[in-house]
Structure formats: structure tokens, C-alpha cells
VMD Tcl script that draws the C-alpha trace (Angstrom):
set ca {
  {-11.04 0.04 -8.82}
  {-12.63 -2.41 -11.24}
  {-14.56 -0.75 -14.07}
  {-14.41 2.84 -12.86}
  {-11.35 5.03 -13.12}
  {-9.15 4.89 -10.06}
  {-7.18 8.05 -9.47}
  {-4.63 7.24 -6.79}
  {-3.57 10.61 -5.45}
  {-1.02 10.58 -2.66}
  {-1.88 12.36 0.55}
  {1.36 14.36 0.46}
  {2.98 16.38 -2.36}
  {4.64 14.17 -4.93}
  {3.75 12.03 -7.92}
  {0.55 10.00 -8.16}
  {-0.28 7.14 -10.51}
  {-3.54 7.28 -12.45}
  {-5.12 3.87 -12.96}
  {-8.06 2.79 -15.07}
  {-8.05 5.99 -17.13}
  {-9.94 5.91 -20.44}
  {-7.57 6.57 -23.34}
  {-7.96 6.69 -27.10}
  {-4.72 4.77 -27.50}
  {-2.92 2.16 -25.38}
  {-0.11 3.12 -23.04}
  {3.36 3.10 -24.65}
  {5.70 0.27 -23.69}
  {9.16 0.21 -22.17}
  {11.28 -2.94 -21.59}
  {9.06 -3.72 -18.56}
  {5.79 -3.72 -20.49}
  {3.06 -1.05 -20.69}
  {3.98 2.12 -18.83}
  {1.80 3.82 -16.21}
  {0.28 7.28 -16.32}
  {1.55 9.67 -13.63}
  {0.91 13.25 -12.58}
  {2.47 15.60 -10.05}
  {0.27 16.29 -7.01}
  {0.38 19.34 -4.78}
  {-2.05 19.90 -1.89}
  {-4.26 17.09 -3.19}
  {-4.60 18.54 -6.71}
  {-3.04 17.71 -10.05}
  {-0.22 20.05 -11.00}
  {1.23 20.10 -14.50}
  {0.94 17.72 -17.45}
  {0.38 14.00 -17.15}
  {3.15 11.71 -18.33}
  {3.97 8.05 -18.93}
  {6.85 6.37 -17.09}
  {8.06 2.86 -16.26}
  {5.76 0.80 -14.05}
  {8.56 -1.13 -12.36}
  {11.58 1.17 -11.90}
  {11.65 4.06 -9.46}
  {14.93 5.47 -10.78}
  {15.31 6.97 -14.25}
  {18.83 5.49 -14.34}
  {17.30 2.01 -14.41}
  {14.62 2.81 -17.00}
  {14.62 6.29 -18.54}
  {11.33 6.00 -20.42}
  {9.37 9.26 -20.39}
  {6.55 10.54 -22.59}
  {3.92 13.23 -22.12}
  {0.35 11.92 -22.24}
  {-0.65 13.64 -25.50}
  {2.80 13.82 -27.04}
  {3.13 12.98 -30.74}
  {6.02 10.56 -31.17}
  {7.87 10.40 -34.48}
  {8.17 7.17 -36.43}
  {11.96 7.21 -35.99}
  {11.60 7.46 -32.21}
  {9.04 4.61 -32.16}
  {11.41 2.38 -34.14}
  {14.29 3.24 -31.81}
  {12.10 2.47 -28.80}
  {11.14 -0.94 -30.24}
  {14.82 -1.71 -30.78}
  {15.64 -0.84 -27.16}
  {12.80 -3.04 -25.90}
  {13.94 -5.91 -28.11}
  {17.55 -5.64 -26.91}
  {16.44 -5.72 -23.27}
  {14.69 -9.07 -23.66}
  {16.38 -12.17 -22.18}
  {18.80 -13.82 -24.59}
  {16.83 -17.09 -24.34}
  {13.08 -17.56 -24.43}
  {11.25 -19.57 -21.79}
  {10.84 -22.45 -24.23}
  {14.57 -22.45 -25.04}
  {15.37 -22.50 -21.33}
  {13.14 -25.55 -20.92}
  {14.89 -27.36 -23.78}
  {18.22 -26.70 -22.06}
  {16.80 -27.88 -18.72}
  {15.66 -31.19 -20.22}
  {19.20 -31.77 -21.51}
  {20.66 -30.73 -18.15}
  {18.67 -33.19 -16.00}
  {19.70 -36.08 -18.28}
  {23.37 -35.43 -17.48}
  {25.10 -37.54 -14.81}
  {25.51 -35.82 -11.46}
  {29.23 -35.14 -12.08}
  {28.42 -33.09 -15.18}
  {25.70 -30.89 -13.73}
  {27.23 -27.46 -13.24}
  {25.87 -23.99 -12.41}
  {27.80 -20.75 -13.04}
  {27.35 -18.46 -10.04}
  {28.68 -15.43 -11.89}
  {26.38 -15.79 -14.90}
  {23.52 -17.37 -12.86}
  {23.14 -20.05 -15.51}
  {22.85 -23.83 -15.79}
  {25.77 -25.04 -17.91}
  {25.76 -27.68 -20.59}
  {29.08 -29.48 -21.33}
  {29.77 -27.53 -24.54}
  {29.65 -24.27 -22.50}
  {32.16 -25.21 -19.81}
  {35.16 -23.63 -21.55}
  {33.51 -20.20 -21.67}
  {33.04 -20.30 -17.88}
  {36.36 -21.90 -16.93}
  {37.50 -18.83 -14.99}
  {34.15 -18.35 -13.25}
  {32.98 -19.65 -9.89}
  {31.01 -22.80 -10.69}
  {28.93 -25.14 -8.52}
  {29.28 -28.85 -9.26}
  {27.22 -32.02 -8.72}
  {23.77 -30.41 -8.66}
  {21.18 -32.86 -7.40}
  {17.46 -32.85 -8.14}
  {16.95 -31.35 -4.68}
  {19.13 -28.39 -5.68}
  {17.15 -27.85 -8.87}
  {13.87 -27.95 -6.96}
  {15.01 -25.04 -4.76}
  {16.38 -22.45 -7.21}
  {16.34 -19.71 -4.57}
  {19.36 -21.43 -3.02}
  {21.21 -21.32 -6.35}
  {20.33 -17.86 -7.63}
  {22.05 -14.91 -5.99}
  {19.52 -12.26 -4.89}
  {19.63 -9.09 -6.98}
  {20.71 -6.05 -5.00}
  {19.17 -3.01 -6.67}
  {16.49 -2.06 -4.14}
  {14.78 0.30 -6.61}
  {14.24 -2.32 -9.33}
  {15.02 -6.02 -8.86}
  {16.05 -6.22 -5.20}
  {15.12 -9.56 -3.64}
  {14.84 -10.59 -0.01}
  {14.66 -14.30 0.77}
  {12.36 -15.60 3.49}
  {14.09 -17.12 6.50}
  {13.55 -20.88 6.84}
  {11.39 -20.21 9.90}
  {8.99 -18.01 7.93}
  {8.99 -20.34 4.91}
  {8.07 -23.32 7.04}
  {5.35 -21.38 8.86}
  {3.75 -20.26 5.58}
  {3.89 -23.77 4.14}
  {2.38 -25.33 7.28}
  {-0.33 -22.67 7.40}
  {-1.28 -23.11 3.73}
  {-1.58 -26.88 4.20}
  {-3.51 -26.52 7.48}
  {-6.03 -24.23 5.76}
  {-6.65 -26.88 3.13}
  {-5.14 -25.18 0.07}
  {-3.77 -27.48 -2.63}
  {-2.47 -24.96 -5.15}
  {-0.50 -21.72 -4.70}
  {-0.17 -18.85 -7.18}
  {3.08 -17.13 -6.17}
  {3.25 -13.57 -7.52}
  {6.76 -12.19 -7.35}
  {9.17 -15.02 -8.21}
  {11.50 -13.67 -10.93}
  {14.26 -15.39 -12.91}
  {12.86 -18.92 -12.53}
  {12.35 -19.61 -16.24}
  {15.45 -21.85 -16.22}
  {13.85 -24.23 -13.73}
  {10.09 -24.33 -14.36}
  {8.01 -25.22 -17.39}
  {5.65 -22.85 -19.17}
  {2.78 -24.51 -17.28}
  {4.45 -23.75 -13.93}
  {5.98 -20.31 -14.42}
  {4.98 -17.09 -16.22}
  {7.13 -13.99 -16.63}
  {4.82 -11.32 -15.18}
  {4.99 -7.66 -14.13}
  {2.85 -7.24 -11.02}
  {2.78 -3.44 -11.36}
  {0.89 -3.40 -14.67}
  {-0.66 -6.91 -14.88}
  {1.48 -7.68 -17.93}
  {2.39 -11.19 -19.10}
  {5.60 -11.12 -21.14}
  {4.62 -14.41 -22.76}
  {1.53 -12.79 -24.25}
  {-1.99 -14.21 -24.28}
  {-0.68 -17.79 -24.13}
  {0.96 -17.14 -20.73}
  {-2.12 -15.25 -19.54}
  {-4.28 -18.24 -20.46}
  {-2.01 -20.61 -18.50}
  {-2.46 -18.46 -15.39}
  {-6.23 -18.31 -15.95}
  {-6.47 -22.10 -16.31}
  {-4.50 -22.57 -13.11}
  {-6.96 -20.33 -11.24}
  {-9.91 -22.16 -12.81}
  {-8.85 -25.69 -11.83}
  {-11.41 -27.48 -9.65}
  {-13.74 -24.52 -10.25}
  {-11.35 -22.24 -8.39}
  {-11.40 -24.24 -5.16}
  {-8.25 -24.94 -3.14}
  {-6.10 -22.11 -4.58}
  {-4.48 -19.20 -2.76}
  {-2.48 -16.21 -4.06}
  {0.74 -15.52 -2.11}
  {2.65 -12.35 -2.93}
  {5.69 -10.61 -1.45}
  {6.12 -7.43 -3.55}
  {9.09 -5.03 -3.38}
  {8.50 -2.73 -0.42}
  {9.37 0.32 -2.52}
  {6.58 -0.41 -4.99}
  {3.38 1.64 -5.12}
  {0.40 -0.02 -3.43}
  {-2.11 1.27 -6.00}
  {-0.82 -0.58 -9.10}
  {-0.20 -3.71 -7.03}
  {-3.80 -3.70 -5.83}
  {-4.99 -3.02 -9.37}
  {-3.12 -6.11 -10.67}
  {-4.29 -8.35 -7.83}
  {-7.90 -7.34 -8.52}
  {-7.39 -8.39 -12.13}
  {-6.29 -11.83 -10.91}
  {-9.29 -11.96 -8.55}
  {-11.57 -11.14 -11.49}
  {-10.02 -13.99 -13.53}
  {-10.61 -16.41 -10.62}
  {-14.25 -15.31 -10.30}
  {-14.98 -16.26 -13.91}
  {-15.70 -19.84 -12.86}
  {-17.44 -19.06 -9.57}
  {-20.91 -18.47 -11.01}
  {-23.56 -16.06 -9.75}
  {-23.98 -17.83 -6.40}
  {-20.35 -17.13 -5.48}
  {-19.84 -13.77 -7.19}
  {-19.25 -12.10 -3.81}
  {-16.45 -14.54 -2.86}
  {-12.84 -13.46 -3.10}
  {-9.71 -15.32 -4.09}
  {-7.85 -16.10 -0.82}
  {-4.71 -13.95 -0.57}
  {-1.61 -13.66 1.59}
  {0.02 -10.28 0.89}
  {3.35 -9.91 2.73}
  {4.18 -6.24 3.36}
  {5.38 -3.91 6.18}
  {2.74 -3.05 8.78}
  {3.01 0.71 8.14}
  {1.30 0.16 4.77}
  {-1.82 -1.13 6.52}
  {-4.01 1.91 5.80}
  {-3.03 1.92 2.11}
  {-3.80 -1.78 1.66}
  {-7.12 -1.52 3.52}
  {-8.06 1.41 1.30}
  {-8.13 -0.96 -1.69}
  {-9.04 -4.16 0.18}
  {-11.31 -3.20 3.10}
  {-11.97 -6.86 3.90}
  {-8.30 -7.58 4.65}
  {-6.85 -8.06 8.13}
  {-3.25 -7.75 9.25}
  {-1.82 -10.72 11.15}
  {0.60 -10.20 14.05}
  {3.03 -12.79 12.66}
  {6.43 -11.22 11.98}
  {7.98 -12.36 8.70}
  {11.78 -12.65 8.68}
  {14.26 -12.48 5.80}
  {17.67 -14.15 5.72}
  {19.52 -11.60 3.61}
  {18.18 -8.31 4.96}
  {19.98 -6.30 7.61}
  {16.80 -5.00 9.26}
  {13.87 -7.27 8.41}
  {14.86 -10.15 10.66}
  {15.32 -11.03 14.32}
  {18.69 -11.39 15.98}
  {21.73 -9.29 16.74}
  {22.08 -7.91 13.20}
  {18.38 -7.16 12.70}
  {15.59 -5.53 14.67}
  {14.00 -6.79 17.85}
  {10.74 -6.80 15.91}
  {10.44 -7.36 12.16}
  {7.98 -4.84 10.61}
  {6.81 -7.26 7.90}
  {3.34 -8.76 8.27}
  {0.79 -10.91 6.43}
  {-2.32 -9.15 5.11}
  {-5.14 -11.53 4.24}
  {-8.84 -11.79 3.48}
  {-9.00 -15.10 5.37}
  {-10.75 -14.84 8.75}
  {-8.15 -14.19 11.51}
  {-9.90 -16.79 13.70}
  {-8.77 -19.49 11.24}
  {-5.08 -18.60 11.36}
  {-3.10 -20.22 14.17}
  {0.22 -18.55 15.05}
  {3.01 -20.53 16.78}
  {2.81 -20.24 20.57}
  {6.46 -21.27 20.88}
  {7.42 -18.07 19.00}
  {5.57 -15.81 21.42}
  {2.02 -15.62 20.08}
  {-1.15 -16.10 22.12}
  {-4.88 -16.37 21.41}
  {-7.06 -13.41 22.43}
  {-10.50 -14.77 23.35}
  {-12.10 -11.33 22.94}
  {-10.68 -10.58 19.46}
  {-10.90 -14.27 18.50}
  {-7.47 -14.23 16.87}
  {-3.82 -14.92 17.62}
  {-1.71 -11.89 18.54}
  {1.83 -11.14 19.69}
  {2.43 -11.78 23.40}
  {3.18 -8.07 23.90}
  {-0.02 -6.99 22.14}
  {-2.33 -6.51 25.10}
  {-6.08 -6.09 24.67}
  {-7.38 -2.52 25.13}
  {-10.79 -2.48 26.80}
  {-11.49 1.05 25.53}
  {-10.70 0.29 21.86}
  {-12.04 -3.25 22.36}
  {-9.15 -4.59 20.32}
  {-5.55 -5.77 20.51}
  {-4.17 -2.58 19.02}
  {-0.39 -2.98 18.76}
  {1.11 -3.11 15.27}
  {4.79 -3.64 16.08}
  {4.69 -6.30 18.80}
  {5.06 -3.93 21.75}
  {2.30 -2.99 24.18}
  {0.69 0.27 23.06}
  {-0.89 2.88 25.38}
  {-4.35 4.39 25.01}
  {-4.48 8.16 24.45}
  {-7.81 9.60 25.61}
  {-7.27 12.78 23.58}
  {-6.56 10.93 20.31}
  {-9.17 8.32 21.24}
  {-6.93 5.48 20.15}
  {-3.87 3.48 21.21}
  {-0.43 4.76 20.21}
  {3.18 3.56 20.41}
  {4.62 3.52 23.95}
  {7.34 6.03 23.00}
  {4.82 8.64 21.80}
  {3.30 11.51 23.79}
  {0.40 13.81 22.97}
  {1.39 17.11 21.32}
  {-1.06 19.96 21.89}
  {0.35 21.90 18.92}
  {-0.19 19.05 16.45}
  {-3.24 17.80 18.35}
  {-1.99 14.24 18.00}
  {0.53 11.85 19.54}
  {4.09 11.82 18.22}
  {7.69 11.25 19.32}
  {9.05 13.68 21.94}
  {11.08 16.44 20.33}
  {9.39 16.01 16.94}
  {8.93 18.93 14.52}
  {5.32 20.06 14.74}
  {3.03 19.87 11.71}
  {2.76 23.66 11.40}
  {6.53 24.01 11.22}
  {6.74 21.15 8.74}
  {4.31 22.73 6.31}
  {5.66 26.27 6.54}
  {7.50 27.67 3.53}
  {11.27 28.06 3.74}
  {11.14 31.18 1.52}
  {8.33 33.31 2.95}
  {7.80 31.38 6.23}
  {4.05 31.29 5.60}
  {2.02 28.16 6.44}
  {-0.12 26.30 3.92}
  {2.45 25.75 1.18}
  {6.04 24.64 0.64}
  {9.04 26.14 -1.13}
  {8.24 24.45 -4.47}
  {4.82 26.19 -4.69}
  {5.77 29.52 -3.13}
  {4.51 32.54 -5.15}
  {7.78 34.31 -4.31}
  {9.91 31.43 -5.59}
  {11.22 33.14 -8.74}
  {12.31 36.29 -6.88}
  {13.91 34.28 -4.11}
  {15.71 31.98 -6.52}
  {17.27 34.93 -8.38}
  {18.48 36.34 -5.10}
  {19.84 32.95 -4.00}
  {21.64 32.42 -7.30}
  {23.32 35.81 -7.09}
  {24.33 35.14 -3.48}
  {25.60 31.67 -4.42}
  {27.81 33.10 -7.17}
  {29.30 35.64 -4.75}
  {30.04 32.90 -2.19}
  {31.57 30.58 -4.79}
  {33.82 33.33 -6.07}
  {34.87 34.24 -2.52}
  {35.56 30.59 -1.63}
  {37.62 30.11 -4.80}
  {39.87 33.00 -3.81}
  {40.26 31.53 -0.31}
  {41.11 28.06 -1.59}
  {44.12 29.40 -3.51}
  {45.91 29.87 -0.19}
  {44.47 26.96 1.84}
  {45.42 23.32 1.32}
  {42.31 21.15 1.05}
  {42.28 18.47 3.80}
  {41.64 14.89 2.78}
  {38.24 13.48 3.73}
  {37.36 9.85 4.18}
  {33.75 9.17 3.36}
  {31.82 6.61 5.31}
  {30.35 3.72 3.37}
  {27.18 1.90 4.20}
  {26.08 -1.63 3.27}
  {23.43 -1.83 0.57}
  {20.09 -3.51 1.13}
  {18.77 -6.47 -0.82}
  {15.31 -8.06 -1.56}
  {13.36 -11.34 -1.80}
  {11.30 -14.02 -3.43}
  {10.12 -17.60 -3.25}
  {8.32 -20.28 -5.22}
  {5.48 -22.74 -5.28}
  {3.29 -24.44 -7.85}
  {2.54 -21.73 -10.47}
  {4.81 -18.73 -10.13}
  {4.43 -15.38 -11.83}
}
mol new
graphics top color blue
foreach p $ca { graphics top sphere $p radius 0.5 }
foreach p [lrange $ca 0 end-1] q [lrange $ca 1 end] { graphics top cylinder $p $q radius 0.2 }
display resetview
């Protein structure tokens, strides 16, 4: 993706992001930095005009920025946009937060308070404004060094949702990083820490567009951190939102790799910045598409505040979250006491249920269970899957076959869907007329029938993550 344009078209109909495109003018900005260029994709081809939208938010309710690629924007609209971006900035700059922090740590223990509702360290002159809020008292240095235990995880899974690593996973990652000899960690994906870390330790960064909110000064701090000791002893650890697109994430990480290589010299130009990318195993093919040299570890990462991504009665039997890395699997030791074993053939640690397949010559399981080899598919598949002669692949019993999936609901022809059906306009007119008739008929019926009360089920909302170490972005 470096240098050449990278057009990231999805394999299925939807919206694709276009990265590395040459443009006569820079991308417009929303409150989350430069926007990304998108296009609708149908059957592997671009459909319709290209447009700019927010790099970070998946829902227009969270960030409603939209602009056609070649649209001429009026001066009044540009000024209004700048005002919106300015109003969305944090009320305090990073430097102002650090000045407050220096005052805070000088206070005696009895006067160190943190407002849980406002997620803010409180100075004595601010106590009255938070008198009716829930406040933590007597914050020690140990509390301040672990801000994840103070800050409440954000809950919007489409924007700022945060899952927190379980202590077990945190300790494993820390022990592994030390065992591998790394002395510095660049953590990408640690938001809201500007109250606790200096400008040399923390940068406000958008990982979906490689944008430093602190400008070139913050970018330079990150570059210097990567260049220390000629780039030796540093590792990038990232735990992105699972709903984020892989393409822009990979694009940003390659920018960081390029910055690290600046001090490597010609003899080491082929070396890569060591990376731990924590992501669900079902994104393996997408990650390997952009980083072919990566491997997926069998270690299952747990989260404390997620209903599914953890072990135990309230979670799954197997967490789907894994570690993708460009470090040789033979160098990574997984804890035997947690059910991992060393495969002498593959020369790596695997889950105890991941049995070696002599035909594939690999430990093939992705989810911790023992997979079965399908001679027709010529690969191992999940134990619950069977081979479907209609789809010509393995799938769950009772699944809807591919041909039925891709057939059109309007004309029942294969090869296209309802949205691209040539008979769509005729069918829609007929449906609208029929809908009006039904609505009118139902309205007449409802005049004589009392509507029963309905209780709607509610479901718990998911959350999301983050952690810290050394320099955080």
C-alpha cells in the first residue's frame, strides 16, 4: 500500500474505502481529522459517485460529515464546518491538562479527588461544582499510574467503545514483551489519557487516518520515540475497535513502520517494526492480505467488561480474539497452565484442542476446537460443518445455499440482488401501491379493534477496550 494507490474493495456489495488516491486537494476534515474517500461497490465494481465521510465513526448520527469527491463547497459552509470542528475539540489542551496534573500530584492524599461522572481530576477550587457527583477520594500514585481503573469505558460500540483487557491477558502480554527483550512499547489505541501522561508520553492520534491532533510537534514526538536506540527494542501493540475497517488501520500502521525504518539504514531496509495486533481470528485473511508476513497466535485474549469476549459463565467457552504478529511463532511461548502445548512439527505453541493435521501439515484450528479435514474442500473445517454439494464447500447444516443467497427477491434470478435488479423501479411502484392499499385497509380495521399492549425485550449493550504503556497514541 505504500507509494501506490490502494483501492480496498470489499468482496461483497457495500461501501469500500479508497486509500492512497492522488488528489489535487487534501481531504476535507471533520472533528476526527481528515476524512476518508469511499465508494459504493456492487459485484466488485464501483457504483455511483465517490464521497468523503468520517474515518472513525460508522454511524452518521455520531458524525454526519458527507461531501462528494468533486463537490464545490461554499465559503459559508467551510466557515460553518470549521466552527463545528473547533467546538468539538476538548475543552482543555494536552498542555493545560499537564499543568493541572502537576498541581494535582502536589496535593496531600486527602485532597486528591476524581469525579466519576465528569471523568476528571479535581482541583480544590472545583470541588463545589461537583458536590452532587460521585467522587473518588484519596487517589494514590498507584491509582494515577493505572488510569484505566479510574476512567469508565465508553459504551458506543460504533465510535468510542472500549474493552479492557482482563488481568490475565494484561499480565501475559507484559511478561511476553519482557521475555522477548523489548524495552519500549508504542501503544496505539489508548484514548482519553491526556490527563495522566505528558506530551512526551502520550499523543492524541486517529489510527484510521494516521492523524496527530497535536500537529507536527506530536508527530515528531512519536517519530523520536521510534528512533531511540536506532529503533532497537521497540514494539507496536494495538487493540483497535473490532468494528473498524482493516484497510485504513493497515495503512496507518504501515506509516508508523515507515517512520521506524528511517533510522534502520540500507542494511536493514527489509526489517519490519515488531507488532502485536489484537483482533478477532475471523479477520485473519484481511490482515494477511495487507501483512503477508504476519502469523496468528492461538492465545485467546480476554476482556473484563465484554459479555462475549471472555471465558467463564457469562462469556464464551473460547474467546475469538487473537494476537497477530510478525514475530516468529517459535519465539512466542504460551502458558501451558492455561491449556497450550508446543507442536514440534509446526514449531509453535498451539491450543490443546488444536490437533496437528498430517494432510494439511499444520495445526489448523482457529477457535481452539479440533477441526476435521474435508477431502473435497482440501482443507480442515470446523467440527460442526458438513460439505454441501450445492455450494461446493463446507458449511453449517441447514444453511442457506449460496445460489439462494445471491438470487434476487424481485425477479428470482441469480447473479444480482434486489438493489441492482433491472426491474426494481416497476416492482417498487407495484409494492408502493400495494402498501397503500394494505395501510388503508388496516386503518379501517383498527377503528374497531383495541390495540394490545406489547412489552419489548431489551438487550444489554456492548462495550470496548484499551490499555497503556510507555508512549501511547
